[in-house]
C-alpha positions in Angstrom: -29.4 -177.7 -31.9 -32.6 -177.1 -33.9 -34.9 -178.8 -31.7 -33.2 -178.7 -28.1 -36.4 -180.1 -26.4 -37.3 -182.8 -28.4 -36.6 -185.8 -26.5 -36.3 -188.0 -29.6 -33.0 -186.5 -30.6 -31.7 -186.7 -27.1 -32.6 -190.4 -26.8 -31.2 -191.2 -30.4 -28.0 -189.4 -29.6 -27.6 -191.2 -26.4 -27.9 -194.6 -28.1 -25.3 -193.7 -30.6 -23.0 -192.6 -27.7 -23.6 -195.9 -25.9 -23.0 -198.1 -29.0 -19.7 -196.2 -29.5 -18.5 -197.2 -26.2 -18.5 -193.7 -24.5 -20.2 -195.2 -21.3 -19.6 -192.2 -19.0 -21.2 -189.8 -21.7 -24.2 -192.2 -22.1 -24.7 -192.3 -18.5 -24.6 -188.5 -18.2 -26.9 -188.1 -21.0 -29.4 -190.5 -19.5 -29.3 -188.8 -16.1 -30.3 -185.6 -17.8 -33.4 -187.3 -19.2 -34.6 -189.1 -16.1 -37.7 -187.5 -14.3 -35.7 -186.2 -11.4 -33.8 -184.0 -14.0 -34.8 -180.4 -14.8 -33.7 -180.9 -18.4 -35.6 -182.3 -21.3 -37.9 -185.2 -20.3 -39.4 -188.0 -22.4 -43.0 -187.5 -22.7 -44.6 -190.3 -24.6 -44.7 -194.1 -23.6 -42.5 -194.8 -26.4 -39.9 -192.3 -25.4 -40.1 -193.4 -21.6 -39.5 -197.0 -22.7 -36.5 -196.0 -24.8 -35.1 -194.3 -21.7 -35.7 -197.5 -19.5 -34.1 -199.7 -22.1 -30.9 -197.2 -22.0 -31.0 -197.4 -18.3 -30.9 -201.0 -18.5 -28.1 -201.3 -20.8 -26.1 -198.9 -18.5 -27.0 -201.3 -15.5 -29.1 -198.6 -14.0 -31.7 -201.2 -12.9 -33.4 -199.2 -10.2 -33.9 -196.3 -12.6 -35.2 -198.7 -15.3 -37.6 -200.5 -12.9 -39.1 -197.2 -11.8 -39.8 -196.2 -15.3 -41.5 -199.5 -16.3 -43.6 -199.3 -13.1 -44.7 -195.8 -14.2 -45.3 -197.2 -18.0 -47.5 -200.0 -16.4 -49.6 -197.0 -14.7 -49.9 -195.3 -18.2 -50.6 -198.6 -20.2 -51.6 -201.4 -17.8 -52.8 -203.4 -20.9 -49.2 -203.4 -22.5 -47.8 -206.8 -21.7 -44.3 -205.7 -22.9 -44.1 -203.3 -19.8 -44.8 -206.2 -17.6 -42.1 -208.4 -19.3 -39.4 -205.5 -19.0 -40.3 -205.0 -15.3 -39.8 -208.9 -14.8 -36.5 -208.9 -16.3 -35.3 -206.1 -14.0 -36.9 -207.7 -10.9 -34.9 -210.8 -11.9 -31.7 -209.2 -12.3 -32.3 -207.5 -8.7 -33.1 -211.0 -7.1 -36.8 -210.1 -6.7 -37.7 -213.5 -8.1 -41.4 -213.7 -6.6 -42.2 -210.3 -7.9 -40.7 -211.1 -11.3 -43.0 -214.3 -11.5 -46.0 -212.1 -10.9 -44.9 -209.6 -13.6 -44.2 -212.3 -16.1 -47.6 -213.9 -15.3 -49.3 -210.5 -16.2 -47.1 -210.2 -19.3 -48.3 -213.8 -20.6 -51.9 -213.0 -19.6 -51.8 -209.9 -21.8 -49.9 -211.4 -24.6 -50.0 -215.2 -24.8 -47.6 -215.2 -27.6 -44.7 -213.6 -25.6 -42.7 -216.8 -25.6 -39.5 -214.9 -24.0 -41.8 -214.5 -21.1 -42.7 -218.2 -20.6 -39.0 -219.1 -20.9 -37.8 -216.6 -18.4 -40.6 -217.5 -15.9 -39.6 -221.2 -16.1 -36.1 -220.2 -15.0 -37.0 -218.2 -12.0 -37.2 -221.0 -9.6 -37.2 -224.9 -9.3 -40.6 -226.1 -10.3 -42.5 -228.6 -8.3 -44.8 -231.3 -9.0 -47.6 -229.2 -7.3 -46.7 -226.0 -8.8 -45.3 -225.8 -12.4 -46.3 -224.7 -15.9 -46.0 -228.0 -17.8 -49.5 -228.5 -18.9 -49.7 -224.9 -20.2 -46.3 -225.3 -22.1 -47.4 -228.6 -23.6 -50.6 -227.3 -24.8 -48.8 -224.4 -26.5 -46.6 -227.0 -28.4 -49.6 -229.3 -29.3 -51.4 -226.3 -30.7 -48.5 -225.4 -33.0 -46.4 -222.3 -32.8 -45.9 -220.6 -36.1 -42.7 -218.8 -35.2 -39.7 -221.0 -35.0 -38.0 -218.8 -32.4 -41.2 -219.0 -30.2 -41.3 -222.8 -30.6 -37.6 -223.0 -29.5 -38.2 -221.0 -26.3 -41.2 -223.0 -25.3 -39.2 -226.3 -25.9 -36.7 -225.2 -23.7 -38.9 -223.9 -20.9 -40.7 -227.2 -20.9 -37.4 -229.1 -20.8 -36.3 -227.2 -17.8 -39.7 -227.8 -15.9 -39.8 -231.4 -16.8 -36.3 -231.8 -15.4 -37.3 -230.0 -12.3 -40.2 -232.4 -11.6 -38.3 -235.5 -12.3 -39.0 -236.5 -16.0 -35.5 -236.6 -17.6 -36.8 -238.5 -20.6 -39.5 -236.0 -21.4 -37.0 -233.1 -20.6 -34.3 -234.5 -22.9 -36.9 -235.0 -25.7 -38.3 -231.3 -25.5 -34.5 -230.1 -25.2 -33.5 -232.0 -28.4 -36.6 -230.7 -30.4 -35.7 -227.2 -29.3 -31.9 -227.3 -30.0 -32.2 -229.0 -33.4 -34.8 -226.3 -34.4 -32.6 -223.6 -33.3 -29.4 -225.0 -35.1 -31.3 -225.3 -38.3 -31.9 -221.6 -38.2 -28.3 -220.5 -37.7 -25.9 -219.6 -40.5 -22.8 -220.9 -38.6 -19.7 -223.1 -39.5 -17.8 -224.4 -36.6 -14.7 -225.1 -38.7 -14.2 -221.3 -38.7 -14.1 -221.0 -34.9 -11.8 -224.1 -34.6 -9.3 -222.6 -37.2 -9.3 -219.5 -35.2 -8.6 -221.1 -32.1 -5.7 -223.2 -33.7 -4.2 -219.7 -35.2 -4.4 -218.2 -31.6 -2.4 -221.2 -30.1 0.2 -221.0 -33.0 0.6 -217.2 -32.9 0.8 -216.7 -29.1 3.6 -218.9 -28.5 6.3 -219.1 -25.7 8.5 -216.5 -27.7 5.9 -214.0 -28.1 4.7 -214.3 -24.3 8.3 -214.1 -23.0 9.1 -210.8 -25.0 10.4 -208.0 -22.9 8.0 -205.4 -23.8 5.8 -204.5 -20.8 2.1 -203.9 -21.0 -0.1 -201.6 -18.8 0.9 -202.0 -15.0 -2.8 -201.4 -13.7 -3.3 -204.4 -11.3 -7.1 -203.9 -11.0 -8.6 -206.4 -13.5 -9.5 -209.9 -12.3 -10.4 -212.0 -15.5 -12.7 -215.1 -14.9 -12.5 -217.2 -17.8 -13.7 -220.6 -19.3 -16.7 -222.0 -21.0 -20.1 -220.8 -20.0 -22.2 -222.8 -17.4 -19.0 -223.9 -15.5 -19.5 -221.8 -12.3 -18.0 -218.6 -13.2 -21.0 -216.6 -11.9 -20.6 -218.3 -8.6 -16.8 -217.3 -8.5 -17.7 -213.7 -9.5 -20.2 -213.6 -6.9 -17.6 -214.9 -4.2 -15.0 -212.3 -5.1 -17.6 -209.5 -5.6 -18.7 -210.0 -1.9 -15.2 -208.9 -0.9 -15.3 -205.2 0.1 -12.3 -204.5 -2.3 -13.7 -206.1 -5.3 -16.3 -204.7 -7.6 -18.1 -207.5 -9.7 -18.4 -205.8 -13.2 -20.0 -208.7 -14.9 -19.4 -210.1 -18.4 -17.4 -207.2 -20.2 -17.0 -207.3 -23.9 -14.5 -204.3 -23.5 -11.3 -206.2 -24.2 -12.6 -207.3 -27.7 -14.1 -203.9 -28.4 -10.9 -202.1 -27.6 -8.6 -204.6 -29.4 -10.4 -204.7 -32.8 -10.0 -200.9 -33.6 -6.3 -201.0 -32.5 -5.6 -204.0 -34.8 -7.6 -202.2 -37.7 -5.3 -199.3 -37.2 -2.2 -201.4 -37.0 -3.2 -203.4 -40.2 -4.2 -200.1 -42.1 -7.6 -201.5 -43.0 -10.9 -202.1 -41.5 -11.9 -205.5 -43.1 -9.7 -208.2 -41.6 -10.0 -212.0 -41.9 -9.9 -213.8 -38.7 -6.4 -215.0 -39.3 -5.2 -211.4 -40.2 -6.9 -210.4 -36.9 -5.1 -212.8 -34.7 -1.7 -212.2 -36.3 -2.0 -208.5 -36.2 -3.1 -208.6 -32.6 0.3 -210.1 -31.7 2.0 -206.9 -32.9 -0.1 -204.4 -31.0 1.3 -201.9 -28.4 0.2 -203.9 -25.5 0.4 -201.1 -23.1 -1.8 -199.0 -25.2 -4.3 -201.9 -25.2 -4.2 -202.5 -21.5 -4.7 -198.8 -20.9 -7.6 -198.6 -23.4 -9.3 -201.5 -21.7 -9.1 -200.3 -18.3 -10.2 -196.9 -19.3 -13.1 -198.3 -21.2 -14.5 -199.8 -18.0 -14.8 -196.5 -16.3 -17.0 -195.2 -14.4 -18.2 -198.9 -13.4 -14.9 -199.5 -12.1 -12.0 -197.5 -10.5 -13.9 -197.3 -7.1 -12.2 -200.3 -5.5 -8.9 -202.1 -5.5 -10.1 -204.7 -8.1 -12.8 -205.5 -10.3 -13.9 -208.8 -11.9 -14.5 -209.3 -15.7 -16.2 -212.6 -16.2 -16.7 -212.7 -20.0 -16.2 -216.5 -20.7 -14.8 -216.0 -24.1 -11.7 -214.2 -22.8 -10.3 -217.7 -22.5 -9.3 -216.9 -26.1 -7.3 -214.0 -25.1 -5.4 -215.0 -22.1 -2.0 -214.7 -23.7 -3.2 -211.3 -25.0 -4.6 -210.4 -21.5 -1.2 -211.2 -19.9 0.7 -209.1 -22.5 -1.6 -206.2 -22.1 -2.1 -206.3 -18.3 0.7 -208.4 -16.8 -0.4 -207.6 -13.3 -3.8 -208.7 -13.9 -5.1 -211.8 -12.3 -6.7 -214.7 -14.4 -8.8 -217.4 -13.1 -9.9 -220.2 -15.0 -13.0 -222.1 -13.8 -13.6 -225.7 -15.3 -16.2 -228.3 -14.7 -16.5 -232.1 -15.4 -16.7 -232.2 -19.3 -19.9 -234.0 -19.4 -21.6 -231.8 -17.0 -20.1 -228.8 -18.9 -21.3 -229.9 -22.3 -24.8 -230.9 -21.0 -25.3 -227.6 -19.0 -24.4 -225.8 -22.3 -26.7 -227.8 -24.4 -29.6 -227.3 -22.2 -29.2 -223.4 -22.1 -30.8 -221.2 -24.8 -28.4 -218.5 -25.3 -29.4 -215.1 -26.9 -26.8 -214.6 -29.6 -23.6 -216.3 -28.3 -22.1 -219.9 -28.8 -23.8 -221.0 -31.8 -22.0 -224.3 -31.5 -24.2 -225.3 -28.5 -27.1 -226.7 -30.0 -25.6 -229.8 -31.6 -23.9 -232.4 -29.3 -21.4 -233.3 -32.1 -20.2 -229.5 -32.4 -20.4 -229.1 -28.5 -17.7 -232.0 -28.2 -15.4 -230.6 -31.0 -15.7 -227.1 -29.6 -14.9 -228.4 -26.0 -12.0 -230.3 -27.2 -10.4 -227.1 -28.9 -11.1 -225.2 -25.7 -9.3 -227.7 -23.5 -6.3 -227.9 -26.0 -6.2 -224.0 -25.9 -6.2 -224.0 -22.1 -3.4 -226.5 -21.9 -1.4 -224.4 -24.2 -1.9 -221.2 -22.0 -1.0 -223.2 -18.9 2.3 -224.3 -20.8 3.3 -220.8 -22.1 2.0 -218.9 -19.0 3.1 -221.2 -16.1 1.9 -220.1 -12.7 -0.1 -217.1 -14.1 -3.5 -218.7 -14.4 -5.4 -219.8 -11.2 -7.2 -223.1 -11.7 -10.6 -223.5 -10.1 -12.6 -226.7 -10.2 -16.2 -226.2 -9.8 -16.6 -229.6 -8.2 -14.0 -228.9 -5.5 -15.5 -225.4 -5.0 -19.1 -226.6 -3.8 -17.6 -229.5 -2.0 -15.2 -227.2 0.3 -16.3 -223.8 -0.4 -14.3 -222.0 2.4 -11.0 -223.7 1.7 -11.3 -223.1 -2.1 -12.6 -219.5 -1.5 -9.5 -218.7 0.8 -7.1 -219.9 -1.8 -8.9 -217.7 -4.5 -8.8 -214.5 -2.3 -5.2 -215.3 -1.6 -4.3 -215.7 -5.1 -5.8 -212.0 -5.7 -3.5 -210.8 -3.0 -6.5 -209.9 -0.7 -7.2 -210.5 3.0 -9.8 -213.0 3.8 -13.3 -211.7 4.5 -16.0 -213.8 5.7 -18.6 -212.1 3.6 -17.1 -214.0 0.6 -18.8 -217.4 1.6 -22.1 -215.5 2.3 -22.3 -214.3 -1.4 -26.0 -215.2 -1.7 -26.8 -212.4 0.8 -25.2 -209.9 -1.6 -28.1 -208.1 -3.1 -26.1 -206.6 -6.1 -27.5 -207.1 -9.4 -26.7 -210.1 -11.7 -27.6 -210.1 -15.4 -26.3 -213.4 -16.5 -28.0 -216.6 -17.3 -27.4 -217.7 -13.7 -29.1 -214.7 -12.1 -31.7 -216.8 -10.4 -29.3 -219.4 -9.0 -26.8 -217.0 -7.5 -29.4 -215.9 -4.9 -29.2 -219.3 -3.3 -26.5 -220.9 -1.0 -24.0 -223.3 -2.3 -25.9 -226.4 -3.7 -24.3 -229.7 -5.1 -27.1 -230.9 -7.0 -25.5 -229.9 -10.4 -22.5 -232.2 -9.7 -22.9 -235.2 -12.1 -26.3 -234.0 -13.3 -25.4 -235.6 -16.8 -25.7 -239.0 -15.4 -29.6 -238.7 -15.5 -29.2 -238.6 -19.2 -26.4 -241.1 -19.6 -28.1 -242.9 -22.3 -29.1 -239.7 -24.3 -25.8 -238.3 -24.0 -23.6 -241.4 -24.9 -22.9 -240.1 -28.3 -21.5 -237.0 -26.7 -19.3 -239.0 -24.6 -18.1 -241.1 -27.4 -17.2 -238.0 -29.4 -15.3 -236.4 -26.5 -13.3 -239.6 -25.8 -12.4 -239.9 -29.7 -11.2 -236.3 -29.4 -8.9 -237.1 -26.5 -11.1 -235.7 -23.7 -11.3 -237.8 -20.5 -14.9 -238.2 -19.3 -14.5 -240.6 -16.3 
């Protein structure tokens, strides 16, 4: 009110609105700040960069890309603008352009370790065209920042695997994963206790209670562990004209927590209290809050997908809150799943993914919880095997579309022609037709992964 034309206040307020979950209000505020608007416009490079960041968070990727292009014109020597443009281009499937942008970012800032890692992931490297010597030289020279060393290790592991050096790849991967785990304050026992509490609390009696949730039939939840093919399933479904692919939404947890705090009458709850209290919620209220929170991204089509992997923890809660929602569980061979998780450097999630022993323990707990859900929710969850899907895509896709109550559309098996954005770790891979090279990939590392295999089998997980 005191400085209505100061863009800093508008940008800061928009950030607060976005963090508070008011997506539509944040989008309206961002639109008012865009260059095409007649209202207050960001003037400085810093302000424009903030605006581009907000556009990106709101999945307004074209607008973000246009701003970064403008910033490069203003500050051509700023490598951060090139990096940010590269991330947007990757989301949009412009992979060759993204590689050029990341090359420029690295040239301007040789210590932009995120740019090296992202560039390695854009395509399958070849023996004649890769960055292996450059990455090896960086490691040999020493990297003072642990996080930077971790990223270069993961980038090198990926490129060595691409060019057929599994031994060197695994050595680099193990070095990066071990270093990453050393810098995490995490106890896996806390997660395992929570999973056990969920299983005990959401039992058959609770699931079978007569209270009805929200009757909205729009959501299609795609659940499971990461790196199991959920992005592939989302792309197939999202290519149907009556389905909107909304990506990995954290909305369910964001809507649940304040309702649980209100129910409990306090904000600071232990994990056990959170789980137990969530079983006493007004499930209709939770379902309605979840659906409303996805607007305006959703609501324009018959269905929308939510492929947040960790929603596997909430399958019972989802069914109680949204009994007409579809739930699809994507699974993959345990060894392929665990190895794929181990070799992926996640931003903040999955702190158990950097130690093979912890991966085995978490996988076992996940598998037991999914078995529990199938027991108390018979016929509710559609089971999709990644291996079956890539070997007979059309048959499996038809079953999936039928489960969702939709008419078959041939576009679903031509998902790679869908130019919609993808912001997941698989954003580069989903631009390709179905490939089977990831099936049994773990066998290239059978010796190195033998401790993982033994641990899984001791925990009752079948690996053959």
